[in-house]
Z-matrix of the N, CA and C atoms (Angstrom, degrees):
N
C 1 1.445
C 2 1.537 1 108.82
N 3 1.312 2 116.63 1 138.14
C 4 1.457 3 121.55 2 -179.21
C 5 1.527 4 110.54 3 -72.40
N 6 1.317 5 114.65 4 141.20
C 7 1.464 6 120.92 5 177.84
C 8 1.528 7 108.81 6 -73.07
N 9 1.354 8 118.61 7 132.57
C 10 1.468 9 120.19 8 177.68
C 11 1.537 10 110.65 9 -61.54
N 12 1.319 11 115.74 10 147.42
C 13 1.462 12 118.83 11 178.96
C 14 1.520 13 110.26 12 -76.94
N 15 1.321 14 114.60 13 148.99
C 16 1.458 15 120.43 14 175.08
C 17 1.518 16 108.66 15 -133.51
N 18 1.326 17 115.37 16 157.88
C 19 1.459 18 122.16 17 172.35
C 20 1.518 19 107.03 18 -111.35
N 21 1.318 20 116.40 19 136.57
C 22 1.454 21 120.26 20 177.87
C 23 1.517 22 109.41 21 -136.94
N 24 1.336 23 114.84 22 145.53
C 25 1.458 24 120.13 23 -179.60
C 26 1.520 25 109.11 24 -162.40
N 27 1.300 26 115.57 25 166.91
C 28 1.466 27 121.80 26 171.17
C 29 1.516 28 106.68 27 -113.65
N 30 1.318 29 115.66 28 123.29
C 31 1.460 30 121.02 29 179.33
C 32 1.518 31 108.70 30 -112.54
N 33 1.313 32 116.24 31 156.19
C 34 1.459 33 121.95 32 -177.71
C 35 1.523 34 109.19 33 -119.94
N 36 1.324 35 116.12 34 128.73
C 37 1.456 36 121.92 35 178.60
C 38 1.521 37 109.26 36 -112.03
N 39 1.335 38 117.60 37 134.78
C 40 1.464 39 119.42 38 179.98
C 41 1.527 40 110.94 39 -66.18
N 42 1.326 41 115.02 40 140.79
C 43 1.465 42 120.89 41 178.15
C 44 1.517 43 111.29 42 -99.21
N 45 1.292 44 115.43 43 -178.97
C 46 1.467 45 120.54 44 -176.18
C 47 1.523 46 113.10 45 -83.34
N 48 1.323 47 118.63 46 -11.48
C 49 1.466 48 121.68 47 -177.81
C 50 1.528 49 111.17 48 -120.38
N 51 1.314 50 116.51 49 39.32
C 52 1.470 51 123.05 50 179.52
C 53 1.526 52 112.05 51 62.03
N 54 1.318 53 116.47 52 20.64
C 55 1.458 54 119.62 53 173.58
C 56 1.528 55 107.85 54 -110.91
N 57 1.293 56 117.09 55 174.64
C 58 1.459 57 120.37 56 -178.88
C 59 1.521 58 109.23 57 -129.19
N 60 1.332 59 115.06 58 152.18
C 61 1.459 60 120.51 59 175.12
C 62 1.519 61 107.93 60 -111.09
N 63 1.327 62 115.69 61 122.89
C 64 1.450 63 120.44 62 175.39
C 65 1.524 64 109.23 63 -83.95
N 66 1.319 65 115.45 64 140.57
C 67 1.459 66 122.02 65 179.69
C 68 1.527 67 107.87 66 -132.74
N 69 1.320 68 116.32 67 122.05
C 70 1.457 69 121.21 68 174.11
C 71 1.524 70 107.03 69 -81.13
N 72 1.332 71 117.14 70 129.32
C 73 1.463 72 122.07 71 -176.86
C 74 1.527 73 109.28 72 -126.68
N 75 1.331 74 115.44 73 131.66
C 76 1.467 75 121.56 74 173.10
C 77 1.522 76 107.04 75 -127.49
N 78 1.326 77 116.14 76 136.19
C 79 1.463 78 120.17 77 -179.06
C 80 1.521 79 109.95 78 -148.59
N 81 1.327 80 117.18 79 160.96
C 82 1.467 81 119.13 80 177.60
C 83 1.529 82 110.90 81 -56.56
N 84 1.322 83 115.95 82 149.50
C 85 1.457 84 121.37 83 -176.70
C 86 1.514 85 115.05 84 -73.11
N 87 1.311 86 117.36 85 -21.51
C 88 1.461 87 120.78 86 179.98
C 89 1.523 88 110.89 87 -81.14
N 90 1.340 89 119.31 88 140.59
C 91 1.463 90 120.94 89 176.52
C 92 1.530 91 110.67 90 -60.95
N 93 1.305 92 116.34 91 147.77
C 94 1.454 93 120.31 92 177.68
C 95 1.513 94 111.67 93 151.10
N 96 1.309 95 114.93 94 177.46
C 97 1.462 96 121.41 95 177.07
C 98 1.526 97 107.86 96 -98.58
N 99 1.326 98 115.29 97 136.10
C 100 1.457 99 120.70 98 -176.87
C 101 1.526 100 109.83 99 -132.08
N 102 1.331 101 117.32 100 149.47
C 103 1.463 102 118.94 101 172.66
C 104 1.526 103 108.31 102 -64.59
N 105 1.321 104 116.32 103 149.21
C 106 1.461 105 120.60 104 -175.71
C 107 1.525 106 111.09 105 -114.52
N 108 1.314 107 114.41 106 148.50
C 109 1.454 108 122.68 107 175.85
C 110 1.523 109 107.46 108 -131.89
N 111 1.336 110 116.17 109 132.00
C 112 1.464 111 121.09 110 173.24
C 113 1.529 112 107.03 111 -94.19
N 114 1.312 113 116.09 112 121.18
C 115 1.461 114 122.24 113 178.81
C 116 1.522 115 107.13 114 -97.13
N 117 1.324 116 116.75 115 117.99
C 118 1.461 117 121.06 116 -178.76
C 119 1.523 118 108.28 117 -94.98
N 120 1.330 119 115.24 118 122.62
C 121 1.464 120 120.00 119 -177.40
C 122 1.526 121 111.21 120 -75.12
N 123 1.328 122 114.00 121 164.15
C 124 1.459 123 120.71 122 177.01
C 125 1.512 124 110.62 123 -92.30
N 126 1.318 125 115.60 124 -156.47
C 127 1.464 126 122.10 125 -174.80
C 128 1.522 127 113.27 126 -62.63
N 129 1.317 128 117.52 127 -22.58
C 130 1.465 129 119.97 128 -176.87
C 131 1.524 130 113.56 129 -86.32
N 132 1.320 131 117.83 130 0.07
C 133 1.463 132 120.49 131 178.26
C 134 1.513 133 112.17 132 80.02
N 135 1.321 134 115.52 133 -158.85
C 136 1.467 135 121.35 134 -178.80
C 137 1.535 136 107.87 135 -78.96
N 138 1.307 137 115.00 136 84.22
C 139 1.465 138 121.90 137 -176.28
C 140 1.531 139 110.14 138 -89.91
N 141 1.322 140 115.13 139 172.51
C 142 1.463 141 120.12 140 175.39
C 143 1.527 142 110.61 141 -60.20
N 144 1.327 143 117.02 142 -33.92
C 145 1.469 144 120.38 143 178.18
C 146 1.526 145 111.17 144 -63.23
N 147 1.327 146 117.37 145 -42.65
C 148 1.468 147 120.71 146 179.78
C 149 1.529 148 110.40 147 -67.63
N 150 1.328 149 116.62 148 -36.62
C 151 1.464 150 119.85 149 176.74
C 152 1.524 151 110.56 150 -65.15
N 153 1.329 152 116.73 151 -37.40
C 154 1.464 153 120.29 152 178.38
C 155 1.529 154 110.38 153 -65.83
N 156 1.327 155 118.03 154 -39.12
C 157 1.467 156 121.37 155 175.55
C 158 1.523 157 109.40 156 -58.56
N 159 1.330 158 116.99 157 -45.19
C 160 1.465 159 121.30 158 179.94
C 161 1.530 160 110.73 159 -63.00
N 162 1.327 161 117.32 160 -42.11
C 163 1.467 162 120.41 161 178.60
C 164 1.530 163 111.34 162 -63.32
N 165 1.320 164 116.76 163 -41.05
C 166 1.468 165 120.30 164 178.55
C 167 1.533 166 110.93 165 -63.04
N 168 1.329 167 116.93 166 -39.32
C 169 1.470 168 120.08 167 176.98
C 170 1.526 169 110.87 168 -65.90
N 171 1.332 170 117.06 169 -37.40
C 172 1.470 171 120.55 170 178.37
C 173 1.522 172 110.67 171 -63.39
N 174 1.317 173 116.89 172 -39.94
C 175 1.466 174 120.88 173 177.69
C 176 1.529 175 110.03 174 -61.50
N 177 1.331 176 116.89 175 -32.10
C 178 1.470 177 121.60 176 -179.78
C 179 1.535 178 112.69 177 -83.79
N 180 1.344 179 117.65 178 -0.26
C 181 1.464 180 120.35 179 174.76
C 182 1.513 181 115.93 180 102.32
N 183 1.337 182 117.15 181 19.80
C 184 1.464 183 121.10 182 179.24
C 185 1.518 184 110.96 183 -113.45
N 186 1.328 185 116.06 184 153.47
C 187 1.451 186 121.16 185 164.39
C 188 1.519 187 104.76 186 -90.12
N 189 1.313 188 117.26 187 121.61
C 190 1.462 189 121.89 188 -177.98
C 191 1.521 190 109.43 189 -115.16
N 192 1.325 191 116.03 190 128.15
C 193 1.462 192 122.04 191 -179.13
C 194 1.521 193 109.17 192 -119.04
N 195 1.337 194 116.33 193 131.75
C 196 1.460 195 122.17 194 177.59
C 197 1.526 196 107.65 195 -118.55
N 198 1.345 197 118.43 196 94.42
C 199 1.465 198 119.99 197 179.88
C 200 1.526 199 110.90 198 -73.74
N 201 1.323 200 115.63 199 143.70
C 202 1.462 201 121.02 200 177.32
C 203 1.527 202 108.30 201 -82.87
N 204 1.311 203 116.02 202 97.26
C 205 1.459 204 120.60 203 -177.06
C 206 1.520 205 112.82 204 -73.79
N 207 1.332 206 116.76 205 -8.71
C 208 1.467 207 121.29 206 175.47
C 209 1.528 208 111.09 207 -97.99
N 210 1.318 209 118.21 208 24.15
C 211 1.459 210 120.03 209 -174.10
C 212 1.526 211 113.37 210 -63.84
N 213 1.317 212 118.74 211 -22.63
C 214 1.472 213 120.51 212 -179.79
C 215 1.515 214 113.26 213 -99.72
N 216 1.301 215 117.00 214 -12.76
C 217 1.467 216 121.39 215 179.87
C 218 1.516 217 108.37 216 -134.78
N 219 1.312 218 118.42 217 154.72
C 220 1.468 219 119.59 218 177.74
C 221 1.533 220 110.72 219 -66.16
N 222 1.319 221 115.73 220 151.19
C 223 1.461 222 119.99 221 174.26
C 224 1.536 223 108.31 222 -61.13
N 225 1.314 224 117.15 223 144.08
C 226 1.462 225 119.01 224 -178.70
C 227 1.532 226 111.78 225 -67.89
N 228 1.320 227 115.30 226 151.12
C 229 1.467 228 120.92 227 175.83
C 230 1.525 229 107.36 228 -87.29
N 231 1.317 230 115.86 229 108.83
C 232 1.463 231 120.47 230 -178.01
C 233 1.526 232 112.36 231 -103.06
N 234 1.330 233 117.25 232 12.48
C 235 1.463 234 120.07 233 -177.05
C 236 1.519 235 111.90 234 -62.69
N 237 1.318 236 118.05 235 -27.70
C 238 1.462 237 119.99 236 -179.57
C 239 1.524 238 112.07 237 -71.98
N 240 1.339 239 117.43 238 -13.80
C 241 1.462 240 120.86 239 -179.58
C 242 1.509 241 112.94 240 -87.11
N 243 1.311 242 117.92 241 -7.75
C 244 1.466 243 120.96 242 -176.85
C 245 1.498 244 111.94 243 -77.67
């Protein structure tokens, strides 16, 4: 069976302190209105894993948004935890 098409992009929303918040968005490829889910990332930020979760939700018929909650500070260095 063919995989349904999806559209994915990163959009930027203006913040209250002249900064912007990037949001990764994945949604079904067909035009229309879809229920939305906000995917909250873990300590690693907007990782490839979180983007894959959003893509999987888009395949299931949702608009999935992953906001970068570290937009004002750098993502933490978790290399010492490995």
